C-alpha positions as CSV (number, residue, x, y, z in Angstrom):
1,M,47.1,2.3,20.6
2,T,49.9,2.2,18.0
3,I,50.4,4.7,15.1
4,L,49.4,2.0,12.6
5,T,46.2,1.2,14.4
6,R,45.2,4.9,14.6
7,Y,46.0,5.2,10.9
8,I,43.8,2.3,9.9
9,I,40.9,3.5,12.0
10,R,41.3,7.0,10.7
11,S,41.3,5.7,7.1
12,H,38.0,4.0,7.8
13,L,36.3,7.1,9.4
14,G,35.8,9.2,6.2
15,P,34.4,6.5,3.9
16,F,32.1,5.2,6.7
17,L,30.7,8.6,7.5
18,F,30.2,9.4,3.8
19,T,28.5,6.1,3.1
20,F,26.4,6.2,6.3
21,S,25.2,9.8,5.5
22,L,24.4,9.0,1.9
23,L,22.4,5.8,2.6
24,T,20.6,7.4,5.6
25,G,19.7,10.4,3.5
26,L,18.4,8.5,0.6
27,L,16.3,6.0,2.7
28,F,15.0,8.8,5.0
29,V,13.8,10.9,2.0
30,N,12.0,7.8,0.7
31,A,10.4,7.2,4.1
32,V,9.3,10.8,4.3
33,A,7.8,10.7,0.8
34,Q,5.8,7.6,1.8
35,R,4.5,9.1,5.1
36,L,3.6,12.5,3.8
37,D,0.4,11.2,2.2
38,D,-0.7,9.9,5.7
39,L,0.1,13.2,7.4
40,A,-0.7,16.0,5.0
41,G,-4.2,17.5,4.6
42,K,-5.5,16.4,8.0
43,G,-5.2,19.6,10.0
44,L,-2.4,18.2,12.1
45,P,-0.2,20.5,14.2
46,K,3.2,21.1,12.7
47,E,4.9,19.7,15.8
48,V,3.0,16.3,15.3
49,I,4.0,16.1,11.6
50,F,7.7,16.9,12.5
51,E,7.7,14.4,15.3
52,A,6.3,11.6,13.1
53,L,8.9,12.3,10.4
54,I,11.8,12.3,13.0
55,L,10.5,9.1,14.5
56,S,10.9,7.4,11.1
57,L,14.7,8.1,11.3
58,P,15.7,5.4,13.9
59,H,14.3,2.7,11.6
60,T,16.4,4.0,8.8
61,I,19.6,4.3,10.9
62,A,19.1,0.7,12.1
63,L,19.4,-0.4,8.5
64,T,22.1,1.9,7.2
65,L,24.5,1.6,10.1
66,P,25.6,-2.0,9.3
67,M,25.2,-1.4,5.6
68,A,27.8,1.4,5.7
69,V,30.5,-0.8,7.2
70,L,31.1,-3.0,4.1
71,P,31.6,-0.2,1.5
72,A,33.9,1.6,4.0
73,V,36.1,-1.5,4.6
74,L,36.2,-2.3,0.9
75,Y,37.2,1.2,-0.1
76,T,39.8,1.6,2.6
77,F,41.7,-1.6,2.0
78,S,41.5,-1.4,-1.8
79,E,43.0,2.1,-1.6
80,L,45.7,0.9,0.8
81,A,46.6,-1.9,-1.6
82,A,46.3,0.3,-4.7
83,N,48.7,2.9,-3.2
84,S,51.2,0.1,-2.3
85,E,50.9,0.9,1.4
86,I,50.3,-2.7,2.3
87,V,53.4,-3.7,0.3
88,A,55.3,-1.0,2.3
89,M,54.0,-2.3,5.5
90,S,54.9,-5.9,4.6
91,G,58.4,-4.7,3.8
92,G,58.6,-3.2,7.3
93,G,57.7,-6.5,8.9
94,V,54.0,-5.9,9.3
95,R,52.0,-8.9,8.0
96,P,48.8,-8.0,6.2
97,R,46.8,-10.1,8.6
98,K,47.8,-7.8,11.5
99,L,45.9,-5.0,9.7
100,F,42.8,-7.1,10.4
101,M,42.8,-6.3,14.1
102,P,42.2,-2.5,14.0
103,A,39.4,-3.0,11.4
104,M,37.8,-5.8,13.5
105,F,38.1,-3.5,16.6
106,V,36.0,-0.9,14.7
107,G,33.5,-3.7,13.8
108,V,33.2,-4.8,17.4
109,V,32.6,-1.2,18.5
110,L,29.9,-0.6,15.8
111,T,28.3,-4.0,16.7
112,G,27.9,-2.8,20.3
113,I,26.5,0.6,19.2
114,T,24.1,-1.1,16.8
115,F,22.8,-3.6,19.3
116,F,22.2,-0.8,21.9
117,F,20.5,1.3,19.4
118,N,18.2,-1.5,18.1
119,D,17.5,-2.7,21.7
120,R,16.8,0.6,23.4
121,V,16.2,3.5,21.0
122,L,14.4,1.8,18.0
123,P,11.6,0.0,20.0
124,E,10.7,3.2,21.9
125,A,10.7,5.2,18.6
126,N,8.5,2.5,17.0
127,H,6.1,2.5,19.9
128,R,5.8,6.3,19.9
129,L,5.3,6.4,16.1
130,K,2.5,3.7,16.4
131,N,0.7,5.8,19.0
132,I,0.8,8.9,16.7
133,H,-0.6,6.9,13.8
134,V,-3.4,5.5,16.0
135,A,-4.2,9.1,17.0
136,I,-4.2,10.2,13.4
137,R,-6.5,7.4,12.3
138,H,-9.0,8.5,15.0
139,K,-8.9,12.0,13.7
140,S,-11.2,12.7,10.7
141,P,-9.6,14.4,7.7
142,T,-10.0,18.2,7.3
143,F,-13.5,19.0,6.1
144,Q,-13.5,19.4,2.3
145,L,-16.4,19.8,-0.2
146,R,-16.6,19.0,-3.8
147,E,-18.8,20.7,-6.4
148,R,-21.9,18.9,-7.8
149,V,-21.4,16.0,-5.5
150,V,-23.4,14.9,-2.5
151,N,-20.8,15.2,0.2
152,V,-21.1,13.2,3.4
153,I,-20.3,15.5,6.4
154,E,-18.0,13.6,8.7
155,G,-18.9,13.4,12.3
156,K,-22.6,14.2,11.6
157,G,-24.4,11.0,10.8
158,G,-27.2,11.4,8.2
159,L,-26.1,14.9,7.1
160,Y,-25.3,15.5,3.4
161,L,-24.5,18.7,1.5
162,R,-24.4,19.5,-2.2
163,A,-23.3,22.7,-3.9
164,D,-23.3,23.7,-7.6
165,A,-20.2,25.8,-7.3
166,I,-17.6,26.4,-4.6
167,D,-15.1,29.3,-4.7
168,P,-11.9,28.0,-2.9
169,V,-10.6,31.5,-2.3
170,S,-13.6,33.2,-0.7
171,S,-15.2,29.9,0.5
172,E,-18.6,31.0,-1.1
173,L,-21.1,28.4,-2.3
174,T,-24.0,28.7,-4.8
175,G,-26.9,26.4,-5.3
176,V,-26.6,24.8,-1.8
177,V,-28.8,21.8,-0.8
178,I,-28.5,20.2,2.7
179,Y,-30.2,16.8,3.3
180,D,-30.6,16.4,7.1
181,M,-31.7,12.9,8.2
182,S,-29.8,12.9,11.5
183,R,-33.0,13.0,13.6
184,Q,-35.2,10.0,14.0
185,G,-38.6,10.4,12.2
186,I,-37.8,13.8,10.7
187,R,-36.5,14.5,7.1
188,R,-35.4,18.1,6.5
189,T,-34.1,19.5,3.2
190,T,-32.7,23.0,3.0
191,Y,-32.2,25.0,-0.3
192,A,-30.2,28.2,-0.5
193,D,-29.2,30.3,-3.4
194,R,-25.8,31.0,-1.9
195,G,-23.8,30.6,1.2
196,R,-20.4,30.9,2.9
197,M,-18.5,28.3,4.9
198,R,-15.8,28.8,7.5
199,M,-13.8,26.4,9.8
200,N,-12.9,27.4,13.3
201,D,-9.3,27.8,14.4
202,S,-9.0,24.2,15.6
203,F,-10.5,22.7,12.4
204,T,-13.3,21.0,14.4
205,D,-16.5,22.9,13.6
206,L,-17.9,24.1,10.3
207,Q,-20.1,27.2,10.1
208,L,-22.4,27.5,7.1
209,R,-24.1,30.9,6.6
210,L,-26.9,30.5,4.0
211,Y,-28.7,33.3,2.2
212,D,-32.1,33.4,0.5
213,G,-33.4,29.9,1.1
214,R,-36.2,27.7,2.2
215,V,-36.5,24.6,4.4
216,Y,-38.9,21.7,3.8
217,E,-39.5,19.4,6.8
218,V,-41.4,16.1,6.7
219,R,-42.4,14.1,9.8
220,N,-43.1,10.4,9.4
221,N,-46.0,10.4,11.8
222,E,-47.8,13.1,9.9
223,F,-48.8,11.5,6.6
224,G,-49.4,13.9,3.7
225,A,-48.2,17.0,5.5
226,F,-45.0,19.0,5.5
227,Q,-43.7,22.2,6.8
228,R,-42.1,24.9,4.6
229,T,-40.1,27.8,6.0
230,A,-38.4,30.7,4.1
231,F,-35.4,32.6,5.3
232,D,-33.2,35.5,4.2
233,Q,-30.2,34.3,6.3
234,Q,-29.6,31.2,8.4
235,V,-26.6,29.8,10.2
236,Y,-25.7,26.1,10.4
237,M,-23.2,25.2,13.0
238,L,-21.9,21.7,12.3
239,R,-19.8,20.7,15.3
240,G,-17.3,17.9,15.3
241,V,-16.9,17.5,11.5
242,S,-13.2,17.2,12.1
243,D,-11.9,16.0,15.4
244,V,-9.1,17.6,17.3
245,F,-5.8,15.6,17.3
246,E,-5.6,13.8,20.6
247,D,-2.4,12.1,21.4
248,T,-2.6,8.5,22.7
249,D,-0.3,6.4,24.8
250,L,-1.2,2.7,24.3
251,D,0.5,0.2,26.6
252,H,0.3,-2.7,24.2
253,R,3.6,-3.3,22.3
254,S,4.2,-5.4,19.2
255,D,7.4,-7.4,18.7
256,R,9.0,-4.4,16.9
257,E,8.4,-2.2,19.9
258,M,10.1,-4.5,22.5
259,S,13.6,-4.7,23.9
260,V,15.4,-8.1,24.1
261,A,14.3,-8.4,27.8
262,M,10.7,-7.8,26.9
263,L,10.8,-10.2,24.0
264,W,12.4,-12.9,26.2
265,D,9.8,-12.5,28.9
266,S,6.9,-12.7,26.3
267,A,8.4,-15.8,24.6
268,S,9.0,-17.5,28.0
269,Y,5.4,-16.8,29.0
270,R,4.0,-18.4,25.9
271,T,6.3,-21.4,26.3
272,V,4.9,-21.9,29.8
273,L,1.3,-21.7,28.3
274,L,2.3,-24.3,25.7
275,D,3.5,-26.7,28.3
276,S,0.2,-26.2,30.3
277,I,-1.8,-27.0,27.1
278,R,0.2,-30.2,26.5
279,A,-0.5,-31.3,30.1
280,E,-4.2,-30.4,29.7
281,S,-4.3,-32.4,26.4
282,R,-2.8,-35.5,28.1
283,R,-5.3,-35.3,30.9
284,G,-8.2,-34.8,28.5
285,T,-7.1,-37.8,26.4
286,L,-7.0,-40.1,29.5
287,D,-10.3,-38.8,30.6
288,A,-11.9,-39.5,27.2
289,V,-10.5,-43.1,27.2
290,Q,-11.9,-43.8,30.6
291,R,-15.3,-42.3,29.8
292,A,-15.4,-44.5,26.7
293,L,-14.8,-47.5,29.0
294,G,-17.4,-46.2,31.4
295,H,-14.9,-45.7,34.2
296,V,-14.6,-42.4,36.0
297,P,-12.3,-41.9,39.0
298,A,-14.2,-41.3,42.3
299,G,-11.9,-38.4,43.2
300,G,-12.0,-36.9,39.7
301,D,-8.3,-37.6,39.0
302,P,-8.0,-39.3,35.6
303,G,-4.3,-40.2,36.1
304,M,-3.4,-43.5,34.4
305,F,-1.4,-44.8,37.4
306,S,-3.6,-43.2,40.1
307,K,-4.6,-45.5,43.0
308,T,-7.9,-43.8,43.4
309,P,-10.8,-46.3,43.2
310,L,-12.8,-46.2,40.0
311,R,-16.6,-46.1,39.9
312,L,-18.6,-47.3,37.0
313,E,-20.8,-45.0,35.0
314,P,-23.0,-45.6,31.9
315,R,-21.0,-45.5,28.8
316,L,-21.4,-42.4,26.6
317,P,-22.4,-43.0,23.0
318,P,-19.3,-43.3,20.7
319,D,-20.5,-40.4,18.5
320,D,-20.8,-38.1,21.5
321,I,-17.3,-39.1,22.8
322,T,-15.8,-38.6,19.4
323,R,-17.4,-35.2,19.0
324,M,-16.2,-34.1,22.4
325,V,-12.7,-35.3,21.8
326,R,-12.5,-33.7,18.4
327,V,-13.8,-30.3,19.6
328,D,-11.4,-30.3,22.5
329,A,-8.5,-31.3,20.3
330,D,-9.2,-28.7,17.7
331,T,-9.4,-26.0,20.4
332,R,-6.1,-27.0,21.9
333,V,-4.4,-27.3,18.5
334,S,-5.5,-23.8,17.6
335,R,-4.3,-22.4,20.9
336,S,-1.0,-24.2,20.6
337,E,-0.4,-23.0,17.0
338,M,-1.2,-19.5,18.0
339,L,1.1,-19.6,21.0
340,R,3.9,-21.3,19.1
341,S,3.7,-18.7,16.3
342,Q,3.8,-15.9,18.8
343,A,6.8,-17.4,20.6
344,N,8.6,-17.9,17.3
345,R,7.9,-14.3,16.3
346,Y,9.4,-13.0,19.5
347,G,12.4,-15.4,19.1
348,V,12.9,-14.2,15.6
349,E,13.0,-10.6,16.7
350,I,15.6,-11.4,19.4
351,H,17.9,-13.1,17.0
352,K,17.3,-10.5,14.3
353,K,18.6,-7.8,16.7
354,L,21.7,-9.9,17.3
355,V,22.2,-10.7,13.6
356,I,21.9,-7.2,12.4
357,A,24.4,-6.0,15.1
358,S,26.9,-8.8,14.3
359,A,26.7,-7.9,10.6
360,C,29.2,-5.1,11.4
361,M,31.9,-7.6,12.3
362,I,30.9,-10.0,9.5
363,F,31.2,-7.3,6.9
364,V,34.7,-6.4,8.1
365,L,35.6,-10.1,7.8
366,I,34.4,-10.2,4.2
367,G,35.4,-6.7,3.1
368,M,39.1,-6.6,4.1
369,P,40.3,-9.6,2.1
370,V,38.2,-8.6,-1.0
371,G,39.5,-5.1,-0.8
372,V,43.1,-6.2,-0.5
373,R,42.8,-8.8,-3.3
374,F,41.2,-6.5,-5.9
375,P,42.6,-3.0,-5.4
376,R,42.1,-1.8,-9.0
377,G,38.4,-2.4,-8.8
378,G,37.8,1.1,-7.6
379,I,34.4,2.6,-6.7
380,S,32.6,0.2,-9.1
381,M,34.0,-2.8,-7.3
382,V,32.9,-1.3,-3.9
383,I,29.4,-0.6,-5.1
384,V,28.9,-4.0,-6.9
385,V,30.3,-6.2,-4.1
386,S,28.5,-4.2,-1.4
387,A,25.2,-4.4,-3.3
388,V,25.5,-8.2,-3.9
389,V,26.6,-9.1,-0.4
390,I,24.0,-6.9,1.3
391,S,21.2,-8.0,-1.0
392,I,22.0,-11.7,-0.3
393,Y,22.1,-11.0,3.4
394,Q,18.8,-9.2,3.5
395,Y,17.2,-11.8,1.3
396,G,18.4,-14.5,3.7
397,L,17.0,-12.6,6.7
398,S,13.6,-12.0,5.1
399,T,13.3,-15.6,3.9
400,G,14.4,-17.0,7.3
401,E,11.8,-14.8,9.0
402,D,9.1,-16.2,6.7
403,W,10.2,-19.7,7.4
404,A,10.2,-19.2,11.2
405,D,6.7,-17.7,11.0
406,R,5.5,-20.8,9.1
407,N,7.2,-23.1,11.6
408,L,9.6,-24.5,8.9
409,A,12.7,-23.7,10.9
410,T,13.7,-22.6,14.4
411,P,14.3,-18.9,15.0
412,F,18.0,-19.5,15.6
413,W,18.7,-21.3,12.3
414,S,16.3,-19.2,10.3
415,M,18.1,-16.0,11.3
416,W,21.7,-17.1,11.7
417,S,22.1,-19.2,8.6
418,P,23.0,-16.3,6.3
419,S,25.4,-15.0,8.9
420,L,27.1,-18.4,9.4
421,V,27.6,-18.8,5.7
422,C,29.1,-15.3,5.5
423,I,31.4,-16.1,8.4
424,V,32.7,-19.2,6.8
425,I,33.4,-17.3,3.5
426,G,35.0,-14.4,5.3
427,M,37.3,-16.7,7.4
428,F,38.3,-18.6,4.2
429,L,39.2,-15.3,2.5
430,A,41.0,-14.0,5.6
431,T,43.3,-17.1,5.7
432,R,44.4,-16.4,2.2
433,I,45.5,-12.8,2.7
434,G,49.1,-13.8,3.3
435,R,49.3,-15.7,-0.1
436,W,48.2,-12.6,-2.1
437,T,50.5,-9.9,-3.3
438,A,49.0,-6.6,-2.1
439,S,49.8,-4.7,-5.2
440,A,47.8,-2.7,-7.7
441,R,49.3,-4.7,-10.6
442,D,46.8,-6.9,-12.4
443,S,44.2,-6.8,-9.7
444,G,41.2,-5.4,-11.5
445,W,37.9,-6.8,-12.8
446,R,39.7,-9.1,-15.4
447,E,41.5,-10.9,-12.6
448,L,38.3,-11.2,-10.6
449,W,36.7,-12.9,-13.6
450,L,39.7,-15.2,-14.2
451,E,39.7,-16.1,-10.5
452,L,36.0,-17.1,-10.7
453,R,36.5,-19.0,-13.9
454,N,39.5,-21.0,-12.6
455,G,37.5,-21.7,-9.4
456,V,34.6,-23.2,-11.4
457,R,37.1,-25.3,-13.5
458,R,38.8,-26.7,-10.4
459,L,35.4,-27.5,-8.9
460,G,34.4,-29.4,-12.1
461,A,37.7,-31.3,-12.2
462,R,37.1,-32.5,-8.6
463,R,33.7,-33.8,-9.5
464,D,34.8,-35.5,-12.7
465,P,38.2,-37.2,-11.9
466,A,40.1,-38.6,-14.9
467,P,39.8,-42.5,-15.3
């Protein structure tokens, strides 16, 4: 590795780490803020909350790792051009295009790292995070009571509690009424002047200690009679009002939880099923035609070119045949559409992993010539160009994914179209590096505007040639 190559790579390292850390921190804080509502207030162990938040980090890294490449390349080469380092290198016999190789080497390395991360680390993190969320959904929220409201006690069907006042510090209640309809044929209502509640250490059971109260009990099979009982102190142990968090390990994986090998096997399996449905549909069509004609093969083979002798049977009514064919066709069409949609979804996920990884090289291809051409743009140019290119790239990926899900385009073209357009633009810009003067003179936003305006004028002149 030459001194120049090491210098170019080292110049990229600082801007890349800064941009990557900044983007990852911002997106991760946003992800944590969104997930806290689903995790807080449910009596979950701290280890589970911490693990759920950490497992949100791989998804953020998968997005920010390619995104950090473009600003780093733009900033590095704009600084090299602004400080006349590229001019000095050109004077020493180093062509600007040779600077492209170290930057592309970095892009290739980051492409491999991104693909490995998205193929191995991210699916496992998504799978583990899904299992945690499934376990959280199975766990009832921490038992909470509200004043002057009939509260439904979770985990105890048919049990309701009302209190006039609740002291959140001492957990004391006044004016307590409990409606117990949990037992078949018995209605029990408990009144108490005051009470105190306490949850056990695992937040699963609620203990209600009531004072100075009475119980009214009515049985459906005893018309016109009820039982009244007075008490000075009574304890209600309500078990299972908040379930213990139980971790789950589901084997089922969605497309976001699979590696490329898993996705390929799932897509191939559904393609084989599609072929079998097509063959079944052909056999069903031939069978329906022969039944309409009153001919059925003696051996049960409805093949058109079969040499099996045919035996005559009474013709089925046309309405019955039409109804049978329509029902079978609708069933096969529904199955085919479902399998095709699933196969497309798996194919989209495969190509998406490849596209996101290859974005590291594509952003180098675009960022280097733009940074060399407009060195006086500074940080504002880096931010604006990066935001525009990444937004267009992400919009193209999301739109292509939607088209593939609706069977409007194949997974390959729906995912790779934005990348191919960016590759063409990047190669065009890279071929023009040698024609530009890598100097900080007159290379700011004004020249960028003039360049765009002249390009539009040239395009208009080609469309409207002079007579």
